[in-house]
C-alpha positions as a printed Julia matrix, in Angstrom:
275×3 Matrix{Float64}:
  -4.17   -3.65   19.02
  -6.33   -1.7    22.04
  -5.93    1.73   21.82
  -4.05    2.69   24.89
  -1.66    0.11   23.85
  -1.35    1.46   20.5
  -0.6     4.97   22.05
   1.88    3.51   24.4
   3.85    2.06   21.02
   3.72    5.55   19.44
   5.47    7.31   22.18
   7.72    5.01   23.79
   8.59    2.02   21.22
  11.36    2.62   18.83
  10.73    2.94   14.97
   8.43    0.15   13.37
   7.92    0.18    9.68
   3.83    1.42   10.62
   4.54    3.99   12.37
   6.12    6.04    9.5
   2.79    6.08    7.81
   0.54    6.12   11.06
   2.22    9.76   11.82
   1.39   10.89    8.32
  -2.06    9.73    8.37
  -2.39   11.48   12.01
  -1.51   14.74   10.38
  -4.68   14.45    8.27
  -7.27   13.25   10.95
  -9.19   16.41   11.49
  -9.38   17.71    7.73
 -12.92   18.44    6.73
 -12.48   17.06    3.08
 -10.07   14.63    2.05
  -8.55   14.54   -1.63
  -6.4    12.02   -3.46
  -2.99   14.29   -3.02
  -3.85   13.73    1.19
  -4.09    9.74    0.78
  -1.41    9.84   -1.78
   0.91   11.56    0.85
   0.13    9.13    3.68
   1.48    6.14    1.47
   4.66    8.42    0.78
   3.6     8.65   -2.64
   4.39   12.17   -4.68
   1.45   13.75   -5.63
   3.2    15.4    -8.54
   3.35   11.95  -10.1
  -0.43   10.95   -9.74
  -1.74   12.91  -12.12
  -5.56   12.03  -13.1
  -4.49   10.13  -16.25
  -1.55    8.22  -14.67
  -3.82    7.22  -11.49
  -6.88    5.96  -13.79
  -4.62    4.52  -15.8
  -2.84    2.18  -12.73
  -6.64    1.81  -11.46
  -7.51    0.5   -14.84
  -4.68   -1.9   -15.04
  -5.25   -3.29  -11.75
  -8.71   -3.56  -12.48
  -7.69   -5.63  -15.47
  -5.09   -7.45  -14.2
  -7.07   -9.21  -11.0
 -10.49   -9.18  -13.58
 -12.31   -7.18  -11.01
 -16.0    -7.05  -11.73
 -19.13   -6.14   -9.62
 -19.42   -9.67   -8.55
 -15.75   -9.49   -6.83
 -14.81   -9.7    -3.15
 -11.47   -7.83   -3.05
  -9.11   -7.56   -0.22
  -6.36   -5.15    0.07
  -3.74   -5.8     2.23
  -1.47   -2.9     3.06
  -4.0    -0.03    2.11
  -2.51    2.58    3.93
  -5.33    5.59    3.62
  -6.91    4.02    0.91
  -5.37    5.65   -2.33
  -6.07    2.61   -4.74
  -9.21    2.32   -2.8
 -10.26    5.66   -3.76
 -10.21    4.52   -7.37
 -10.71    0.92   -7.63
 -13.3    -0.04   -5.05
 -16.48    0.95   -7.27
 -15.38   -1.45   -9.71
 -15.61   -4.18   -7.01
 -19.07   -5.83   -4.97
 -16.92   -5.47   -1.6
 -13.86   -3.87   -0.64
 -11.81   -4.7     2.58
  -8.67   -2.53    3.14
  -6.46   -3.96    5.71
  -3.67   -2.44    7.44
  -1.32   -2.25   10.44
  -1.92    1.82   10.97
  -5.02    2.35   13.06
  -4.67    6.12   11.9
  -4.21    5.04    8.09
  -7.81    2.77    8.66
  -9.5     5.28   10.6
  -8.27    8.17    7.61
  -9.49    5.85    5.01
 -13.11    5.27    6.71
 -13.36    8.92    6.07
 -13.24    8.84    2.6
 -16.86    7.55    2.76
 -16.67    4.83   -0.14
 -20.2     2.96   -0.21
 -18.69   -0.38   -0.6
 -15.76   -0.44    1.37
 -14.29   -1.07    5.17
 -10.95   -0.6     6.72
  -9.73   -2.66    9.5
  -6.53   -2.94   11.16
  -4.5    -5.86   10.77
  -0.98   -7.43   10.54
  -0.61   -9.34    7.07
   1.1   -11.84    8.91
  -2.09  -13.09   10.25
  -5.22  -11.22    8.43
  -7.82  -11.01   10.06
 -10.22  -12.25    7.6
 -11.99  -15.69    7.31
 -10.68  -18.31    4.63
 -11.76  -18.37    1.16
 -13.59  -15.3     1.86
 -12.74  -13.42   -1.17
 -12.35  -13.48   -5.01
  -9.42  -10.68   -5.58
  -6.35   -9.89   -3.34
  -4.31   -6.73   -3.68
  -1.08   -6.08   -2.5
   0.83   -2.96   -3.96
   4.12   -1.03   -2.7
   4.27   -3.7     0.34
   6.66   -5.89   -0.55
   9.01   -3.46   -2.59
   9.9    -2.77    1.31
  10.08   -6.18    2.63
  13.78   -7.62    2.18
  13.2   -11.28    3.92
  11.39  -13.99    2.05
  10.59  -15.67    4.83
   8.25  -12.62    5.55
   6.56  -11.81    2.26
   6.36  -15.78    1.97
   4.0   -16.12    4.65
   2.13  -12.84    3.87
   1.29  -14.33    0.37
   0.55  -17.7     2.06
  -2.0   -15.71    3.98
  -3.38  -13.9     0.74
  -3.92  -17.21   -0.09
  -5.57  -18.91    2.55
  -8.38  -16.05    2.29
  -8.57  -16.44   -1.42
 -11.4   -18.25   -2.97
 -10.82  -21.39   -5.42
 -10.29  -19.49   -9.06
  -9.35  -16.36   -7.17
  -6.66  -13.87   -8.16
  -3.75  -12.27   -6.27
  -1.95   -9.23   -7.58
   1.3    -8.14   -5.81
   2.23   -4.58   -7.34
   5.4    -2.61   -8.18
   8.71   -4.61   -7.28
  11.79   -3.44   -8.07
  13.06   -5.52  -10.92
  16.8    -7.0   -10.79
  17.06   -7.7   -14.13
  17.44   -4.22  -15.6
  20.68   -2.62  -15.07
  20.51   -0.87  -11.64
  22.31    2.5   -12.71
  19.91    2.79  -15.69
  16.96    2.67  -13.01
  19.07    5.55  -11.11
  19.17    7.29  -14.08
  15.61    7.14  -15.05
  14.72    8.39  -11.54
  16.83   11.19  -12.06
  15.63   12.3   -15.49
  12.03   11.72  -14.29
  12.42   13.69  -11.47
  13.85   16.77  -12.91
  11.01   17.19  -15.15
   8.27   17.6   -12.37
   7.41   20.98  -11.58
   8.21   22.14   -7.79
   6.88   20.43   -5.15
   4.56   22.49   -2.87
   4.77   21.8     0.86
   0.93   21.91    2.49
   1.79   24.11    4.97
  -1.71   23.67    7.07
  -1.05   19.78    7.26
   2.73   20.34    8.26
   1.82   22.69   10.81
  -0.53   20.06   12.82
  -3.2    22.16   12.23
  -5.5    18.93   11.29
  -3.87   16.97   13.81
  -5.51   15.53   17.0
  -3.68   17.37   19.88
  -2.36   14.08   21.97
  -0.95   12.82   18.76
   0.93   16.35   18.47
   2.43   15.78   21.75
   3.45   12.38   20.97
   5.32   13.63   18.02
   6.98   16.24   19.86
   8.18   13.82   22.51
   9.25   11.48   19.94
  11.29   14.11   18.14
  12.98   14.52   21.4
  13.82   10.91   22.4
  14.17    9.25   18.74
  15.1     9.46   15.27
  13.17   10.78   12.49
  10.67    7.98   11.66
  11.18    6.71    7.97
   9.62    4.31    5.83
  11.38    0.92    4.8
  13.97    1.43    1.83
  13.01   -0.13   -1.36
  14.88   -3.75   -2.17
  15.02   -5.83   -5.6
  13.72   -9.17   -5.81
  14.13  -11.33   -8.24
  10.66  -12.82  -10.33
  12.0   -16.23  -10.05
  11.39  -16.26   -6.18
   7.63  -15.49   -6.65
   7.31  -17.93   -9.41
   8.68  -20.96   -6.6
   6.36  -19.13   -4.09
   3.28  -19.59   -6.24
   4.49  -23.41   -7.6
   4.44  -24.31   -4.26
   1.3   -23.14   -3.17
  -0.31  -24.47   -6.03
  -1.15  -21.74   -8.29
  -0.58  -20.07  -11.19
   2.03  -17.3   -11.99
   2.31  -14.3   -14.25
   5.06  -11.81  -13.95
   3.79   -8.67  -15.52
   5.06   -5.56  -16.46
   3.67   -1.99  -14.37
   1.14    0.18  -16.64
   2.18    1.88  -19.23
   1.77    5.77  -18.02
   3.77    4.68  -14.85
   7.04    6.58  -14.68
   9.25    3.42  -14.0
   7.68    1.22  -16.67
  10.34   -1.39  -17.46
  11.97   -1.24  -14.1
   9.24   -2.65  -12.02
   6.93   -5.38  -12.43
   4.32   -6.98  -10.81
   3.0   -10.74   -9.98
  -0.2   -12.42  -10.69
  -1.31  -15.5    -9.1
  -4.32  -17.88   -9.87
  -5.79  -20.11   -7.52
  -7.09  -23.52   -8.82
 -10.65  -23.49   -9.22
């Protein structure tokens, strides 16, 4: 979208899913040096959940599941501010992050990852050429999409940009098979063991937020409900198997990485396109 249209939507449109992450990215646009906890914040990830061993375990798990190598051209759909790219991009030949949020794409670019580019785009029509990448990653995105028609179209778009023999990873989907009460209990148990959350006062005060975004945030606070991300939903693995079959792709349902706090309650999907 053009910049003035982007600003107009931010100020006057009712809440759209991308706006929540965009506003979080805006708060960091002028920060001199970005850290992993900064980009985790933009993705609405709690920095306490991602100490270095857990983050490294996730990155290595993604690289193994997708068989990423220095010969891989990788695209991430829904990259936010580059939380995964921060650790994964160096393992690929090229890395293209696509996100609906202009502020997220701008912030991710400021990470200065040498082989990565970040562009604004809609998953319903990914702005990449047919068969242009070897690997596609989409993690912690479909978990917030309840409409099967929307995420099926998203998967079709990933299939379109994938080269023959390439792989797609849909990461971190809430599993319908374990008891919901057990999942809730696990969340409560894990959260109770975390250290106290320390708020970034400079970020929350608007210190690093460009002035015009501050004015837009103030306007929205007066006229709209607070922005929020879409609630997580639960998906049956069989639905993704059916989509893969319809597209002629091999489908594998795999577990989350071993150090993930909700291991056993979330799953991922790996598709392989026929060579």
